VOBA-1610 file (N, C-alpha, C; in pm, whole numbers, padded with zeros to 5 digits, always signed):
BEGIN
Met+01222-02050-00122Met+01069-02045-00137Met+01017-01970-00012His+00923-01877-00038His+00865-01814+00064His+00748-01900+00129Lys+00751-01908+00270Lys+00644-01964+00338Lys+00509-01913+00328Val+00402-01985+00300Val+00273-01930+00286Val+00201-01940+00402Tyr+00147-01826+00458Tyr+00064-01818+00574Tyr-00080-01800+00542Tyr-00164-01872+00607Tyr-00307-01869+00601Tyr-00366-01818+00730Phe-00473-01749+00719Phe-00541-01689+00848Phe-00673-01770+00847Leu-00685-01859+00939Leu-00790-01945+00951Leu-00871-01922+01074Ser-00992-01895+01060Ser-01089-01896+01182Ser-01116-02034+01221Ser-01165-02070+01339Ser-01186-02197+01393Ser-01294-02277+01319Leu-01375-02184+01249Leu-01485-02241+01176Leu-01496-02198+01031Ser-01453-02280+00932Ser-01445-02231+00802Ser-01586-02193+00749Val-01593-02096+00653Val-01716-02046+00621Val-01779-02110+00490Ser-01903-02169+00486Ser-01971-02226+00386Ser-02117-02213+00433Asp-02207-02262+00336Asp-02348-02261+00372Asp-02372-02366+00489Arg-02312-02479+00477Arg-02326-02591+00569Arg-02274-02543+00717Thr-02145-02487+00708Thr-02072-02457+00829Thr-02160-02337+00901Leu-02229-02245+00821Leu-02306-02137+00884Leu-02425-02195+00938Asp-02475-02305+00895Asp-02590-02369+00962Asp-02554-02420+01096Ala-02425-02474+01090Ala-02380-02526+01214Ala-02344-02417+01321Glu-02306-02314+01270Glu-02280-02197+01358Glu-02402-02135+01424Ser-02513-02128+01338Ser-02633-02093+01384Ser-02688-02192+01488Asn-02689-02332+01461Asn-02723-02410+01554Asn-02642-02426+01691Ser-02507-02389+01682Ser-02429-02379+01805Ser-02469-02264+01880Leu-02512-02151+01812Leu-02556-02025+01896Leu-02670-02063+01967Asn-02770-02117+01908Asn-02900-02158+01967Asn-02879-02249+02082Cys-02800-02367+02075Cys-02769-02446+02181Cys-02688-02385+02302Phe-02608-02305+02256Phe-02532-02223+02363Phe-02615-02126+02449Met-02699-02054+02383Met-02788-01959+02447Met-02882-02032+02536Arg-02916-02149+02495Arg-03028-02236+02567Arg-02956-02285+02698Gly-02830-02323+02699Gly-02788-02404+02802Gly-02685-02337+02889Ile-02632-02198+02853Ile-02527-02154+02917Ile-02550-02124+03061Lys-02673-02087+03091Lys-02707-02047+03247Lys-02681-02154+03339Leu-02683-02283+03290Leu-02674-02396+03375Leu-02528-02403+03428Phe-02439-02341+03356Phe-02292-02359+03386Phe-02217-02246+03443Leu-02306-02126+03498Leu-02236-02011+03525Leu-02234-01990+03681Thr-02130-01924+03726Thr-02116-01864+03865Thr-02193-01736+03864Asp-02208-01694+03994Asp-02279-01561+03992Asp-02185-01462+03927Lys-02047-01457+03949Lys-01967-01375+03885Lys-01967-01380+03737Glu-01956-01488+03680Glu-01963-01506+03536Glu-02091-01479+03479Asn-02195-01474+03547Asn-02334-01432+03505Asn-02337-01284+03458Arg-02243-01209+03524Arg-02254-01060+03493Arg-02199-01032+03367Phe-02112-01115+03306Phe-02041-01097+03175Phe-02105-01171+03058Val-02216-01242+03074Val-02275-01305+02962Val-02361-01219+02882Pro-02345-01236+02750Pro-02443-01157+02674Pro-02591-01180+02713Asn-02676-01090+02672Asn-02826-01106+02713Asn-02904-01115+02580Asp-03042-01103+02596Asp-03130-01104+02484Asp-03113-00986+02391Asn-03052-00886+02435Asn-03040-00773+02336Asn-02917-00773+02281Ser-02830-00869+02307Ser-02697-00879+02244Ser-02705-00915+02105Thr-02599-00874+02024Thr-02589-00907+01893Thr-02539-01061+01869Pro-02555-01121+01756Pro-02492-01256+01735Pro-02331-01233+01739Leu-02282-01127+01698Leu-02140-01099+01708Leu-02090-01109+01861Glu-02162-01049+01951Glu-02140-01051+02086Glu-02136-01181+02148Trp-02238-01263+02105Trp-02249-01399+02153Trp-02138-01492+02095Phe-02105-01468+01963Phe-02005-01546+01899Phe-01866-01528+01968Ser-01836-01402+01993Ser-01710-01370+02072Ser-01711-01439+02202Phe-01813-01443+02278Phe-01818-01494+02406Phe-01796-01650+02397Met-01869-01700+02302Met-01864-01852+02267Met-01715-01888+02235Gln-01653-01811+02149Gln-01514-01850+02100Gln-01421-01842+02213His-01445-01751+02319His-01339-01724+02423His-01360-01852+02520His-01480-01934+02498His-01506-02054+02578His-01491-02176+02503Gly-01421-02173+02390Gly-01404-02293+02308Gly-01489-02343+02195Val-01589-02259+02172Val-01686-02289+02065Val-01614-02241+01920Arg-01622-02330+01832Arg-01577-02274+01696Arg-01666-02178+01629Thr-01617-02069+01577Thr-01702-01972+01508Thr-01622-01915+01390Arg-01684-01833+01307Arg-01600-01765+01199Arg-01508-01657+01224Leu-01521-01612+01358Leu-01431-01501+01407Leu-01290-01527+01409Leu-01201-01440+01361Leu-01062-01439+01371Leu-01034-01347+01488Asp-00975-01404+01596Asp-00951-01327+01712Asp-00820-01244+01704Thr-00841-01121+01721Thr-00712-01038+01727Thr-00712-00941+01849Thr-00611-00860+01870Thr-00606-00770+01978Thr-00554-00626+01926Cys-00596-00528+02006Cys-00563-00395+01970Cys-00416-00369+02028Ser-00359-00460+02120Ser-00230-00440+02175Ser-00117-00517+02110Pro-00020-00445+02057Pro+00098-00533+02020Pro+00172-00616+02119Trp+00163-00573+02240Trp+00216-00638+02355Trp+00140-00774+02384Ile+00012-00757+02375Ile-00075-00889+02401Ile-00050-00970+02282Ala-00044-00927+02169Ala-00018-00999+02044Ala+00123-01071+02055Ala+00223-00995+02106Ala+00355-01069+02122Ala+00336-01182+02237Phe+00258-01170+02338Phe+00235-01260+02439Phe+00190-01393+02364Phe+00079-01385+02301Phe+00013-01500+02228Phe+00105-01564+02134Ala+00178-01481+02063Ala+00268-01536+01964Ala+00382-01615+02022Ser+00419-01591+02151Ser+00526-01658+02210Ser+00496-01771+02297Val+00397-01761+02367Val+00380-01855+02486Val+00318-02000+02454Asp+00288-02024+02334Asp+00233-02168+02311Asp+00343-02265+02338Ile+00336-02334+02450Ile+00434-02435+02505Ile+00457-02549+02398Ser+00350-02575+02329Ser+00360-02693+02221Ser+00432-02647+02094Asp+00468-02516+02084Asp+00536-02466+01972Asp+00663-02410+01995Thr+00741-02472+02096Thr+00873-02436+02129Thr+00992-02515+02093Lys+00948-02616+02017Lys+01065-02723+01968Lys+01181-02649+01902Glu+01293-02679+01948Glu+01408-02601+01906Glu+01465-02672+01770Glu+01494-02584+01678Glu+01571-02636+01566Glu+01706-02572+01549Asn+01798-02666+01540Asn+01944-02611+01541Asn+01975-02517+01657Gly+01920-02541+01768Gly+01945-02448+01873Gly+01865-02332+01883Ile+01787-02303+01773Ile+01702-02182+01787Ile+01553-02228+01786Thr+01473-02152+01869Thr+01340-02179+01878Thr+01272-02138+01751Lys+01155-02203+01726Lys+01075-02171+01615Lys+01048-02013+01596Lys+01037-01981+01470Lys+01004-01841+01439Lys+00862-01807+01474Arg+00848-01680+01522Arg+00714-01633+01561Arg+00671-01522+01467Cys+00540-01503+01463Cys+00488-01409+01364Cys+00374-01328+01417Ile+00379-01185+01403Ile+00263-01111+01433Ile+00223-01030+01307Trp+00094-01034+01278Trp+00044-00965+01171Trp-00040-00844+01223Ala-00036-00732+01130Ala-00110-00617+01175Ala-00200-00593+01062Phe-00327-00571+01083Phe-00431-00547+00986Phe-00486-00407+00988Pro-00434-00302+00917Pro-00493-00168+00935Pro-00637-00154+00895Ser-00722-00135+01001Ser-00853-00125+00978Ser-00890-00011+00879Lys-00818+00081+00866Lys-00854+00202+00783Lys-00865+00154+00637Ile-00768+00057+00600Ile-00764+00008+00462Ile-00887-00068+00435Ile-00946-00156+00536Ile-01067-00239+00517Ile-01173-00154+00499Asp-01186-00039+00586Asp-01291+00056+00567Asp-01304+00128+00435Ala-01174+00165+00389Ala-01175+00239+00258Ala-01219+00161+00130Lys-01178+00040+00131Lys-01206-00054+00030Lys-01364-00095+00052Asn-01409-00118+00160Asn-01556-00159+00176Asn-01647-00034+00139Ile-01604+00078+00172Ile-01691+00207+00135Ile-01712+00220-00015Thr-01606+00182-00084Thr-01609+00168-00234Thr-01688+00047-00282Phe-01664-00069-00225Phe-01717-00199-00263Phe-01888-00170-00248Leu-01918-00130-00147Leu-02067-00129-00108Leu-02127+00008-00152Gly-02058+00109-00205Gly-02109+00215-00252Gly-02175+00310-00139Ile-02116+00318-00028Ile-02174+00387+00092Ile-02156+00525+00075Lys-02274+00602+00089Lys-02275+00749+00090Lys-02336+00797+00215Ala-02271+00872+00296Ala-02323+00910+00424Ala-02249+01035+00466Asp-02304+01115+00563Asp-02227+01227+00625Asp-02119+01165+00694Asp-02135+01061+00757Asp-02018+00995+00836Asp-01995+00850+00792Val-01917+00836+00676Val-01910+00712+00605Val-01819+00613+00695Asp-01746+00651+00781Asp-01668+00559+00869Asp-01779+00489+00966Lys-01867+00588+01021Lys-01967+00502+01113Lys-02054+00425+01034Ala-02089+00468+00915Ala-02195+00396+00834Ala-02130+00253+00794Val-02011+00245+00763Val-01951+00127+00721Val-01936+00040+00848Tyr-01891+00086+00962Tyr-01874+00017+01080Tyr-02011-00041+01122Asp-02107+00043+01113Asp-02241-00021+01162Asp-02288-00131+01062Tyr-02244-00129+00946Tyr-02288-00225+00836Tyr-02223-00372+00899Tyr-02101-00363+00953Tyr-02030-00485+00991Tyr-02093-00551+01107Gln-02183-00463+01189Gln-02228-00506+01308Gln-02376-00581+01276Lys-02421-00571+01163Lys-02555-00633+01129Lys-02561-00781+01153Asn-02678-00819+01173Asn-02700-00977+01185Asn-02629-01057+01063Leu-02526-01130+01109Leu-02452-01197+01005Leu-02539-01303+00918Gly-02648-01353+00987Gly-02733-01445+00897Gly-02824-01373+00799Glu-02818-01227+00810Glu-02908-01162+00703Glu-02818-01088+00607Ile-02691-01097+00616Ile-02586-01032+00530Ile-02513-01140+00457Asn-02487-01112+00326Asn-02405-01209+00255Asn-02329-01130+00142Ser-02248-01037+00207Ser-02155-00954+00122Ser-02009-01015+00112Pro-01965-01012+00005Pro-01829-01078-00001Pro-01711-00980+00037Ile-01712-00943+00158Ile-01629-00846+00222Ile-01585-00891+00356Ile-01480-00832+00416Ile-01433-00863+00544Ile-01496-00759+00640Gly-01548-00794+00759Gly-01599-00705+00851Gly-01520-00722+00977Tyr-01538-00624+01068Tyr-01471-00630+01201Tyr-01557-00562+01309Thr-01524-00621+01438Thr-01602-00553+01548Thr-01520-00533+01655Phe-01528-00431+01744Phe-01468-00415+01877Phe-01571-00446+01989Leu-01692-00487+01940Leu-01797-00512+02058Leu-01859-00406+02117Glu-01982-00389+02133Glu-02053-00290+02211Glu-02034-00317+02369Gln-02073-00453+02373Gln-02078-00499+02515Gln-01964-00606+02546Leu-01859-00568+02618Leu-01754-00657+02633Leu-01773-00750+02749His-01722-00871+02723His-01733-00971+02836His-01574-00962+02888Glu-01575-01034+02992Glu-01445-01012+03086Glu-01315-01042+03000Arg-01309-01158+02930Arg-01182-01184+02855Arg-01162-01089+02759Ala-01261-01049+02678Ala-01239-00962+02570Ala-01189-00827+02626Phe-01233-00792+02734Phe-01190-00660+02799Phe-01052-00661+02824His-01006-00769+02901His-00850-00775+02938His-00774-00798+02814Gln-00832-00873+02714Gln-00728-00902+02600Gln-00730-00793+02485Gln-00813-00684+02513Gln-00826-00573+02426Gln-00870-00637+02290Ser-00973-00720+02283Ser-01000-00799+02174Ser-01066-00714+02060Ala-01051-00758+01933Ala-01125-00720+01829Ala-01127-00852+01730Phe-01231-00866+01652Phe-01264-00968+01558Phe-01273-00935+01425Leu-01213-01019+01340Leu-01222-01007+01199Leu-01300-01115+01139Tyr-01378-01102+01027Tyr-01463-01214+00995Tyr-01505-01196+00853Ser-01531-01302+00778Ser-01590-01291+00646Ser-01731-01276+00652Met-01784-01191+00588Met-01934-01157+00583Met-02023-01232+00477Thr-01954-01340+00418Thr-02022-01414+00319Thr-01990-01564+00344Ser-02078-01649+00277Ser-02057-01796+00281Ser-01979-01836+00162Met-01950-01750+00076Met-01886-01780-00056Met-01737-01794-00048Phe-01677-01710+00044Phe-01523-01698+00040Phe-01484-01697+00180Ser-01367-01759+00201Ser-01299-01758+00329Ser-01248-01626+00368Phe-01200-01608+00483Phe-01137-01484+00536Phe-00997-01461+00452Ser-00929-01575+00451Ser-00789-01563+00372Ser-00818-01522+00229Arg-00910-01590+00157Arg-00927-01559+00023Arg-00970-01408-00004Leu-01044-01361+00089Leu-01099-01219+00079Leu-00987-01126+00100Leu-00870-01157+00157Leu-00765-01056+00193Leu-00696-00997+00084Ala-00696-01075-00021Ala-00638-01018-00147Ala-00715-00898-00210Lys-00839-00878-00168Lys-00901-00762-00216Lys-00863-00633-00134Tyr-00801-00654-00024Tyr-00776-00539+00052Tyr-00621-00505+00051Tyr-00542-00599+00060Tyr-00394-00582+00082Tyr-00321-00635-00038Ala-00330-00579-00150Ala-00279-00640-00286Ala-00163-00564-00336Asp-00117-00446-00272Asp-00011-00369-00327Asp+00062-00292-00216Asp+00167-00238-00245Asp+00270-00177-00163Asp+00198-00066-00061Glu+00101+00000-00121Glu+00029+00098-00053Glu-00070+00040+00049Thr-00115-00067+00018Thr-00220-00133+00111Thr-00180-00273+00161Arg-00056-00272+00208Arg+00003-00408+00249Arg-00023-00438+00398Leu-00020-00563+00423Leu-00023-00617+00553Leu+00109-00597+00620Glu+00111-00568+00750Glu+00245-00561+00819Glu+00277-00690+00894Lys+00395-00754+00869Lys+00425-00878+00941Lys+00556-00867+01016Leu+00565-00898+01127Leu+00672-00895+01222Leu+00710-01045+01250Ile+00824-01085+01212Ile+00877-01217+01238Ile+00997-01208+01327Phe+00984-01286+01439Phe+01089-01293+01544Phe+01111-01425+01597His+01238-01451+01661His+01254-01577+01719His+01346-01542+01845Phe+01361-01654+01925Phe+01455-01646+02035Phe+01567-01734+02006Ser+01685-01688+02047Ser+01809-01756+02028Ser+01820-01876+02098Asp+01758-01881+02212Asp+01767-02004+02302Asp+01651-02005+02392Arg+01639-02096+02478Arg+01514-02106+02566Arg+01537-02001+02696Asn+01660-01985+02717Asn+01675-01872+02819Asn+01634-01732+02773Glu+01646-01697+02663Glu+01610-01572+02597Glu+01448-01575+02590Phe+01398-01698+02560Phe+01255-01709+02557Phe+01184-01680+02697Ala+01254-01743+02797Ala+01199-01731+02934Ala+01220-01574+02981Lys+01321-01508+02943Lys+01341-01359+02964Lys+01234-01268+02907Ala+01193-01309+02791Ala+01090-01230+02716Ala+00950-01261+02797Ile+00925-01381+02841Ile+00799-01400+02912Ile+00801-01322+03039Glu+00921-01314+03094Glu+00921-01233+03234Glu+00913-01091+03213Tyr+00970-01030+03102Tyr+00945-00891+03074Tyr+00793-00858+03044Leu+00720-00956+02978Leu+00583-00938+02978Leu+00505-00952+03099Arg+00550-01032+03187Arg+00485-01045+03315Arg+00497-00916+03392Ile+00618-00856+03386Ile+00647-00733+03451Ile+00547-00627+03408Met+00496-00630+03273Met+00395-00541+03215Met+00253-00586+03255Asn+00234-00691+03337Asn+00116-00748+03364Asn+00048-00808+03247Ile+00115-00870+03171Ile+00064-00941+03050Ile+00105-01089+03074Thr+00000-01163+03139Thr+00020-01289+03184Thr-00106-01379+03150Tyr-00102-01509+03163Tyr-00228-01592+03142Tyr-00338-01540+03246Ser-00284-01515+03376Ser-00378-01473+03487Ser-00458-01340+03445Ser-00377-01251+03395Ser-00433-01123+03361Ser-00530-01124+03241Leu-00496-01211+03142Leu-00569-01211+03009Leu-00680-01316+03027Phe-00677-01419+03125Phe-00780-01512+03135Phe-00819-01525+03269Pro-00883-01411+03328Pro-00925-01399+03480Pro-00998-01524+03519Gly-00948-01572+03629Gly-01009-01699+03682Gly-00916-01822+03712Ile-00967-01917+03748Ile-00890-02041+03768Ile-00810-02101+03660Asp-00887-02091+03537Asp-00827-02148+03413Asp-00702-02072+03380Gly-00711-01924+03383Gly-00586-01855+03349Gly-00467-01877+03441Tyr-00498-01899+03578Tyr-00400-01914+03663Tyr-00340-02056+03645Gly-00418-02152+03613Gly-00365-02285+03580Gly-00276-02279+03473Lys-00310-02210+03349Lys-00212-02191+03248Lys-00102-02124+03286Glu-00096-02022+03372Glu+00023-01947+03415Glu+00114-02039+03478Val+00062-02117+03576Val+00145-02219+03664Val+00216-02301+03562Ser+00143-02359+03462Ser+00202-02460+03373Ser+00315-02384+03296Leu+00298-02261+03251Leu+00403-02206+03180Leu+00524-02193+03253Tyr+00507-02141+03388Tyr+00624-02105+03473Tyr+00703-02241+03517Gln+00617-02343+03533Gln+00674-02463+03548Gln+00779-02507+03456Asp+00749-02464+03314Asp+00846-02509+03212Asp+00959-02423+03202Tyr+00939-02286+03233Tyr+01041-02188+03193Tyr+01099-02111+03306Phe+01049-02111+03415Phe+01107-02020+03532Phe+01256-02055+03560Asp+01277-02184+03551Asp+01415-02237+03581Asp+01518-02194+03465Lys+01465-02140+03360Lys+01559-02107+03245Lys+01611-01957+03275Leu+01551-01885+03378Leu+01592-01756+03388Leu+01732-01739+03453Gln+01810-01650+03403Gln+01939-01637+03467Gln+01975-01492+03501
//
């Protein structure tokens, strides 16, 4: 039997949860200045920022939103797929399988141009601009994505992109079938595992040599703490 994978944002989409999302945005915008250092203040969205830019910043600081966090870098994706310390339980001497998914954006665009009936001199720009509109005013049963116009620090270092459902009617996972339903428009899935804990540690070390670490992806004391915790567990496995 094939294992079923679901793509879940931290906040499932419904009319009720979208009200919660809007309330969270208002609360976050009202109180965020109380908790910022001078350095952090440079990267906070401002009054001209879109809800998407605020949601991405909020999600990187622990607030649940509809956004599904992705990256444009396969190496950064490999890092996040590998390093979860709580997910390294060994089964029969083999670490748990890891998985990386690739979402070709050109397939999303092509399908949405047809779904929405977009006609323009530059249809790619027109459909991308549609994704960036205020999510509270749009209720289209499609998937949108953004690379953000104004990057905050973590999004910059993680080469972030975000996918999301643009409707309260259907979840992101349910909408996927509209886009990747046949061999010509399929998702790409890479499954890998480490033969033992020593191999796992070597992979983390190779990524560190490429400067893909918690410290580089989460600049600041929080990222450094995560990195120290990771190497406490695995540095002694290197041979």
